[in-house]
N, C-alpha and C positions, 0 to 999 in steps of 0.2 A: 554822025548818027544822033538819034534827041534820045533824050531820058526824060524819068518824071523822080523828083525828091516826093516819096508818098509823107501825107501828114504824120506827125510822131505818134497820132493816136491812133495809126495802123499798128495792128497784131504784131509785136514782137518777136523773134527767133530768140533775141537773146540781148542782153547790154555788156557791153566790154567797160571797165573802168580803169585802169592805171594806178599802181600802188605809187605812193609819195616816195620821193627820190629827197632825204636830209640835205645835203648840200644845196638843191635849187628852190629850201621853203626860204622865205623872206624871214620869219621868227622862227629860226633854225630848237630855239631852246623851248618852241613849243608842240617839238617833232612827235610825242606820244599820244597828246591829244589830238594832234591832226588824226594821227593812225586810229584813235576809235574813233572820230568823228567818219574819217572813210567806211570804218568798219561797219558801222551804223548804220551808214546808208546802203553800203553793200548788203548788209543781213534784211535790212525793211524790203530792199528790190526783189528779193530772194523769194519773199512772199508770193509773189507773183510773177515770178520768170525765171529761166536761166541767166548768171550773172558769171561772168569771165574775168578774171582778176590779172591784168597781166604786170606782171614782175620781173625784176632783173634776174639775172642770172644768179644762183646759190643763192636769192634772197630767200633770210630765215626770222621769222617772230612768230611768237604764241599767239597772234591773232589771225596769222595767216595758218595756222598749224588748225585752230580753230574753224576756221571759213573753209577750210575742205569740208566740212559736213554739209556747207549750202552754196558753196562756189565753185566753181573750176577755175584751176589756176594756170597762168600760160605765161612760159619767159620768151619776153623779145626785149631786147633792150631801150631805156628809155631816160631822159633825161629828166621830166619834169611829170607832173600826172594830172593834166587836162585833157582827157581823151576828147571833149568835143571840140576841142582846136586843132588838135594835133593828130585825131582817129581818123577815120574814113567817113566820107557822108555818103550812104548806102543810098542809090537810084535805080529804080526799074529799066531796062532798056525797052527800045520799041516791042521788042518781041518778049516784054515782059523776065526778062535772065537779070537777076539781081546781078548789081555791076555795084564795085567802088570806085567813089572819086578819091583821087591822091592829087589834093591841093599841094601849094607850095606853103611851106610851114618858116616862119623867122621869127617864133617867139615877141608876137605884137608888136611888131617894127622894130625888131635887135635889142626888146628891154632886157632881154636876159642871154645869156650865154655860158654855156655851150647849149647850141640847138642841132646839133647835128644828128642824132638819134631821135629827136622828137618829128625832125623831117622825113624818118624812116618807117614811122612806126603805122600808119596806114597802110601803106603797100603790105607790110610782114602781116599785120593782123589779115589784108585778103588773102594774103598768100595762104596763108596757114587755113582757113576755111575755104581754100579752093574757090573763090570769088573772083570772077576777071578787073583787073584795074584798070583806072581811064586816067592817065596820067593831065594834068590840068597845067597850063604854066600861068598860073595866077596864085599869089597871097590871099589867104583865103582861110579864114576861122570859123569854125559852125556855130559856135558861138554866136557869129556876127549876122544870120541869118535864119528867118523860121520863112517856112512852107506851108501852105495849105493843101496841098495835092491835088489843087484845081486848076492850075496856073498862076497861082500871087504870091507873091515873096514879098515879105517883111523884113526892111534892113534901116543901119544909120549911115547918112552925108559921112557921120564925125570918123567912122570907123572906113567904110570901103573906099570911101574917097582919100584918105589921109596917106600925105605923099611917105607915111613909112614904109606900107604896104606896094604899092603897086606905079611909082612916080612917075613912070613914064608913059602912064595908059590913062586915057579921058574916062569921063564917064560911060558915054557909049559906048566905047570900046569895052569897060567891065561888063555894061549889060549884053554885050554882044557875046561874049564868054559864057557867061552863068545861064543865058536865057535857055540856050538848048541845051545845056549840061541836066538841068534842075528842070527842066519842062515849063519853063516861065514864060507868062505871055505878057503877065504884069506886074510890075516892080513899084511896092510903095515903099517914099525915101521918105523915112522921118529923118530930120536934123539931127538929133543927139539922144544918145542915152543918159544912164545915170549920171549926174555929179559927181567928178573925180574916179570913173572907172577906169583904172589905169591899162584896160583893154582899147580904149579910146572910143568908149561907148557902143557894146555890142547890144544888140536888138533884146537880146534874151534876159538883159535885167530890168528890160526897159514895160516891152510888148509881147503878144505874142498870140496866135492863131490859137482856139479855143475847138473850132471845128472851121470847113470854109462858112466863111458870109459874116463869123463875129470874132471879133478882136478881142484879147482880155490886156487894160495899159495897168500901171502903177500909177496912181495918183498922188500927187504932195499939195496940200491946202496952205501953207504956210508960204505966206507971200516973199518971207525974208529968207526962204531958203530956195539957193540955186536952183533946184530942180521944179520951182514951179513954173518959171516962164520957159523950162526946157518942156514940162510935162503940158502946158498950155498951147504950144507952137505944135507938138506931136499930137494935141489932140484935135486941133486947127486940122491937120491933115487928114484927119483918120477920119474926122467929119463931111470933108469937101473930097475925098476920093471914092473913085470905086474900084471893085477887083476886077479881075481878067473874065469873070461872065458879068461885069456890067451892076453888080451889088453894090449898094453902100452896105460897108461892115456895119452892124450892130457893135455896141461899144461896150463891155463889162469893165467896170472900176475896181480894184483894189486897191487899200488905203497903204501909203506908205510909213514904213514904221517909225516910232523915234527916231531920230540923230542918234548916234552913237559912235564912237571914238575909241578908238586903240591905238595906245603909244604916240598919239598926237596925230594920227590920219585917221580921214573922215572914213567909215565901212561903207560900202554900196549893201547897203542891207535890201533886199528885193523878195518879195513872194513870188514874182513873175518867174524865178529862176527853179521854178518845177519842175517835174520830170513827169512826163505821163509812161506808164506801163502795165501791163495788160490787166484790166479791170480797175485800174487804182492810180492814182498821183501821189506821191512823193512830194511833199510839202515841206521847206523849211522852215523853223520859227525860231524864234530871237530869243523868248523869256524874258524877264522882268520889267521894263517899262515900255516892252513891245507885247507885253500881254496880252492888253484890249486888242489892237490890232492881229493878231495871230488870231485870236478866236473867230473876229470878223473875216479874217481872208480866208480861213477853215470853211468860213461858214458860206460866205460867197460861192467857195470851190462845190461846197455840197451840191447847192444849189445848180450852178452852170452844169455840173456834170450829176447830176441823182443817179448814175450807173455807175458812180466808180467809187471804191471806198477811199479818201482820204489818208491817207499815213503822214503823218507829222516824222519830223527828224530834227536834233536842234541843229540848226546851221551857224552857230556859233563859231565851232572848231574852224570849219571852212572858209567861212567868211574874212578871216582875219586873214588868211592866205591871199583873200582877194575875189576868191568866188565861189558857189554853191551848188547843190546839187546839178541841177542840169550841166555845168559847167565842166564836170567831173567824167559825164555820162556819155555813150554812145549806142544809142540803139542799129539793132541791127534787123532790118524789117525780116518777115519769112519768106523764105527762097521762092 
């Protein structure tokens, strides 16, 4: 059976977000700050579309009480809170039936344990909403792919070909599994994602489709920054490639924020990690020495998406844990 993954800009039924689990945090001392960051993203998305917040059984917190005014709470056991990666990838069947792809999940190459509950989240979400499930015997996270909805997929070799995901499969075998399930005719393989990205270079920090035939990429201008060469190689690939319909993609460039460290680790600050919502975009911004690039990114996205409202949120509480708005969300297209 063949399927099609629609562009993320298509109309959503709702957004899913998993509520953070303190035991899974890299910096557990920041738990309340992280919860506040999630709450603010949930509140922002709720201005545009319904939000379902996945919580563990019996979970209580004043923020959850507040959220009952603008979000739905659903109990599904989970270890961690990155719904982009452990949640379902929603696609349409050839008959137009909404279907949930249930990829295998191994916590980004066994980096964090346990992840047994996270590997079951996708199927449980689909079961609750009575969406048919297609199990896929491939380790894959939603943050590692971006579809234009017209047969072209963006990804990175660094992640999808990493030996900590599917070491028994070749590139060609991975393509054979992915293509029919996402309705893809052409995969554009970028080399790497952002330097230091612990997901092994998820594409959703580096580049994404704006619409079919147009790609947004974050650009590094500092020759001393490891992202400079990574970025130049990815730009070269995009300029030389064509999509499934033979188009050379137009390229929109977003600036890279100032390099920032937290407790000795470089943070993967990215404006590409925005999230499409119905009629808008949720854009993480970083403040302080990134104030100028924050404004520039917002301006460029307003130009690129004149019919969408750009809603900014503070990205710092999330990025200290390694991801941002796109990483914690999962869209459910209209049934």
